[in-house]
C-alpha positions in Angstrom: 207.6 -13.1 92.3 211.2 -12.4 92.3 213.3 -11.9 89.0 216.5 -13.7 88.7 219.4 -12.3 86.5 218.9 -15.0 84.1 215.6 -13.4 83.5 217.2 -9.9 83.3 217.5 -8.9 79.3 219.3 -6.1 77.8 216.2 -3.7 78.6 216.2 -4.6 82.0 219.7 -4.1 82.6 220.0 -0.8 80.6 216.8 0.7 83.1 218.9 0.1 85.7 222.0 1.4 84.9 219.7 4.4 84.7 218.7 3.8 87.9 222.3 3.7 89.0 223.1 6.5 86.8 220.7 9.1 88.0 221.2 7.7 92.0 224.9 8.2 91.7 224.2 11.8 89.8 222.5 13.0 93.2 224.8 11.3 95.4 227.8 12.8 93.4 226.2 16.5 93.7 226.3 16.4 97.4 229.6 15.4 97.7 230.7 18.3 95.2 228.8 20.8 97.2 230.5 19.2 100.5 234.1 19.8 99.2 233.0 22.2 96.8 234.3 21.4 93.8 233.6 18.7 91.3 233.6 15.2 91.7 233.5 12.7 88.3 232.1 9.5 88.1 231.9 6.7 85.5 229.0 5.2 83.5 227.9 2.4 86.8 228.3 -1.0 86.2 225.3 -3.4 86.1 225.6 -7.1 86.5 226.5 -9.7 88.8 229.6 -9.0 91.1 231.5 -11.6 93.5 233.5 -10.5 96.5 236.5 -11.2 94.5 235.7 -8.7 92.4 235.0 -6.3 94.7 238.4 -6.7 96.7 240.3 -5.9 93.2 238.7 -2.7 93.0 240.1 -1.7 96.1 243.4 -2.4 95.5 243.3 -6.4 96.9 242.1 -7.6 99.8 244.3 -7.1 102.2 244.9 -3.1 101.3 243.9 -0.8 104.1 240.5 0.3 103.4 237.1 2.6 104.8 233.6 1.4 104.3 230.4 2.6 105.1 227.8 0.5 104.9 223.6 1.0 104.7 221.2 -0.9 104.8 218.0 0.0 102.8 214.2 -0.9 103.2 210.7 0.1 101.9 209.7 -1.0 98.7 212.4 -2.6 97.4 214.9 -3.7 100.1 218.8 -3.1 99.4 222.2 -2.1 100.5 223.8 0.8 99.6 228.0 0.8 100.6 230.1 3.4 99.9 234.0 2.0 99.8 237.4 3.8 99.4 241.2 3.2 99.9 242.3 4.3 103.5 244.7 7.0 101.9 241.5 8.0 99.9 239.2 8.3 102.8 242.5 10.4 104.8 242.4 12.7 101.3 238.8 12.9 101.8 238.6 13.7 105.4 240.9 17.0 105.0 238.8 18.1 102.2 235.3 17.4 104.6 237.5 19.4 107.8 239.1 22.3 105.5 242.5 20.8 106.1 245.6 21.2 103.8 245.5 18.2 102.0 247.7 15.8 103.3 247.2 16.8 107.0 245.0 13.5 108.1 247.0 10.1 108.3 245.2 8.5 111.3 241.4 8.1 111.1 240.3 9.2 114.6 236.7 9.8 115.6 236.6 13.0 114.2 237.7 11.5 110.8 235.4 8.6 111.3 232.7 10.7 112.1 232.9 12.9 109.3 233.5 9.9 107.1 230.3 8.3 108.4 228.2 11.8 107.7 229.3 12.4 104.1 228.4 8.6 103.6 225.1 9.1 105.1 224.2 12.5 103.4 225.2 10.1 99.6 223.3 7.5 100.8 220.4 9.1 100.6 221.1 11.3 98.1 221.0 8.1 95.9 217.7 6.8 97.3 216.0 10.0 97.0 216.3 10.6 93.7 215.5 6.7 93.2 212.2 7.2 94.8 211.4 10.3 92.8 212.4 8.5 89.2 210.5 4.9 90.5 207.9 6.3 93.0 209.3 4.0 95.4 209.4 3.9 99.1 213.2 3.5 100.4 214.3 4.4 103.6 218.0 4.2 105.0 218.8 2.8 108.2 221.9 4.1 110.4 224.8 4.0 108.2 227.9 1.8 110.1 231.4 2.5 109.2 234.8 -0.1 109.3 238.4 0.3 108.6 240.1 -2.7 108.1 241.4 -4.7 105.3 239.2 -4.8 102.1 238.3 -8.5 102.8 237.4 -8.2 106.0 235.0 -5.2 105.5 233.3 -6.5 102.2 232.7 -9.7 104.4 231.2 -7.9 107.3 228.9 -6.0 104.6 228.1 -9.3 102.7 227.0 -11.2 106.2 224.5 -8.3 106.4 222.6 -9.7 102.9 220.0 -11.8 103.6 220.3 -13.4 100.2 224.1 -12.6 99.7 226.5 -16.0 98.7 229.2 -14.8 97.3 227.7 -13.2 94.5 225.0 -10.3 93.7 223.3 -8.2 91.1 225.4 -4.8 91.5 224.8 -1.5 90.4 228.7 -0.3 90.6 229.8 3.7 90.0 233.8 4.7 90.3 233.9 7.6 91.9 237.4 9.5 91.6 237.4 13.6 92.9 240.6 14.9 91.1 242.0 17.3 93.1 242.3 15.7 96.3 242.7 12.2 94.1 239.9 10.9 96.2 239.0 7.8 94.2 236.3 5.3 95.5 233.2 3.0 94.3 229.5 3.8 94.9 227.3 -0.2 95.3 224.0 -0.3 95.3 222.7 -3.9 95.7 219.0 -4.3 95.7 217.7 -7.6 97.2 217.0 -10.4 94.5 212.9 -9.6 95.6 213.1 -5.7 95.1 214.4 -6.1 91.3 210.8 -6.8 90.4 209.5 -3.7 92.4 212.0 -1.6 90.5 211.2 -2.8 86.8 207.6 -2.7 87.7 208.2 0.8 88.7 210.0 1.5 85.5 207.3 -0.4 84.0 209.6 -3.1 82.8 208.6 -6.3 84.2 207.0 -8.3 81.6 
């Protein structure tokens, strides 16, 4: 039985927020290890978010952006995406590749490979934390990277959502890495039928 957003009470939303908090914390620890210094994150926001809201997060629908998207399979299928502005992506690439900040101005094959790998590691770390918390088995699929206008990236991601109709329940965490001024978002979107599995694992259903 699937749970709809309307059926989620405050306790359920708090539980999902905690899932996002633990998952994102694990992902941020992985990122901090790769760049060798602290990465901050916001308290995860849980709610129904439209594509329009996502585009504003990344600077507007026509802003250049980079997205790493990964489908999630297993006991609670869903979708994970790492979204950041092109400027932040270049700065993150400099840190990942040990370059002086400001060196990367274009995302070529090497730069895209580095960003795909960091997205892969972050998503995997996120899912490991959720698995440990819930006991569910979740598996990440090979990531896809897109460099395009924000709206185009999100439309591509949305097209992959089995039940995405311009709005979806999302767990969104803002990421900020002060030294390199990297600013982005980590997004977890469980499919509607997965909410029941997650809440049941947390003993929240019913």
